[in-house]
Phi, psi and omega in degrees: 000154179267135179301146183303330183296342178267004183304314181298321179290318179296319176301312179298323179297311181290314180300312181294325178296312181292316181294317180291329176298313180295311183295318179296322178296315179294316181296319179295316179297316180293324183281322189242342188077187181273073179284169184304316184259035184305312184297317178297316178294321178299314181295323177295315178297321181296313180300316178297319179293320182294326178299333177268319187294318184296307177298325179298318179297318180297326180278318188278331184303312179297323178296317180296318178301315179296318179297315179296321178297326180286329186257007176237160177263146173296149177293145180254000000 
């Protein structure tokens, strides 16, 4: 098991991986259609997207948490 202190990084890793997989798949399909090597092209696009998405999530997540805290009310 992975220690709990790594939970935020692991969350960002999994979230960015899944989201970039979905977005790369849609973008590849829209750009090329269902060509013969669609899956291979999708996976290449996904890896490139994930290389950007994971660090971006780690940087943007704390900013987003603060912004959400400012524009929402605490539960009563």
